[in-house]
KEBAKE-972495 format. One line per 2 residues: their letters; for each residue x, y, z of C-alpha. Coordinates in nm, 2 decimals. Each point is the difference from the previous one (the first is absolute). Layout:
a	X/Y/Z ~ ...
//
This chain:
mk	18.24/14.31/12.77 ~ 0.13/-0.30/-0.19
vn	-0.33/-0.13/-0.15 ~ -0.07/-0.03/-0.37
qa	-0.28/0.20/-0.17 ~ -0.21/-0.31/-0.06
ti	-0.01/-0.08/0.37 ~ -0.11/0.36/0.08
ar	-0.27/-0.01/-0.28 ~ -0.14/-0.33/0.14
fe	-0.01/0.15/0.35 ~ -0.17/0.32/-0.12
dg	-0.27/-0.19/-0.20 ~ -0.06/-0.24/0.29
ta	0.11/-0.32/-0.17 ~ 0.29/-0.07/0.22
wp	0.14/0.09/0.34 ~ 0.37/0.08/0.04
rr	0.23/-0.22/0.22 ~ 0.09/0.30/0.21
pe	-0.31/0.23/-0.01 ~ 0.14/0.22/0.27
ev	0.29/0.10/-0.23 ~ -0.24/0.08/-0.28
lm	-0.22/0.21/0.23 ~ 0.31/0.18/0.14
ay	0.11/0.08/-0.35 ~ -0.35/0.14/-0.09
an	-0.01/0.20/0.32 ~ 0.34/0.15/-0.05
el	-0.09/0.09/-0.36 ~ -0.33/0.16/0.12
gm	0.17/0.17/0.29 ~ -0.24/-0.15/0.25
dv	0.01/-0.21/0.31 ~ -0.02/-0.37/-0.09
rl	-0.26/-0.06/0.27 ~ -0.23/0.24/-0.17
lw	0.05/-0.19/-0.33 ~ -0.09/-0.32/0.18
lh	-0.31/0.16/0.14 ~ -0.11/0.14/-0.33
gf	0.05/-0.35/-0.16 ~ -0.20/-0.16/0.28
vl	-0.29/0.25/-0.04 ~ -0.01/-0.06/-0.38
wi	0.00/-0.37/0.06 ~ -0.29/0.02/0.25
en	-0.20/0.24/-0.23 ~ 0.05/-0.21/-0.31
ep	-0.01/-0.36/0.14 ~ -0.20/0.01/0.32
vl	0.04/-0.34/0.17 ~ -0.14/0.10/0.33
dq	-0.36/-0.01/0.11 ~ -0.18/0.34/0.07
kg	0.11/0.00/0.36 ~ 0.37/-0.06/-0.09
qa	-0.02/0.27/-0.27 ~ -0.15/0.25/0.25
ei	0.29/-0.08/0.25 ~ 0.26/0.06/-0.28
qa	-0.17/0.33/-0.09 ~ 0.00/0.11/0.36
al	0.37/-0.08/0.04 ~ 0.08/0.19/-0.32
kr	-0.17/0.31/0.13 ~ 0.23/-0.01/0.30
va	0.31/0.01/-0.22 ~ -0.13/0.24/-0.26
pp	0.15/0.35/0.00 ~ -0.23/0.28/0.11
eg	-0.20/0.19/-0.27 ~ 0.22/0.23/-0.20
ae	0.33/-0.15/0.14 ~ 0.10/-0.15/-0.33
//
């Protein structure tokens, strides 16, 4: 990926968003050997957990949806 280290550092510390975030996430997913959709999901979960912007009903709906996509116990 042709991005300078300062750009990556700003993305990782949350001070800037890359022009092509899908390319950054694809690079991370490739490096980690994981499906990029799971990386997006993990990022979304962290965002909801750390910066909840929904009311309690909305948060409950998100938690219910996440349970539907979570792997069964012991599958990881």
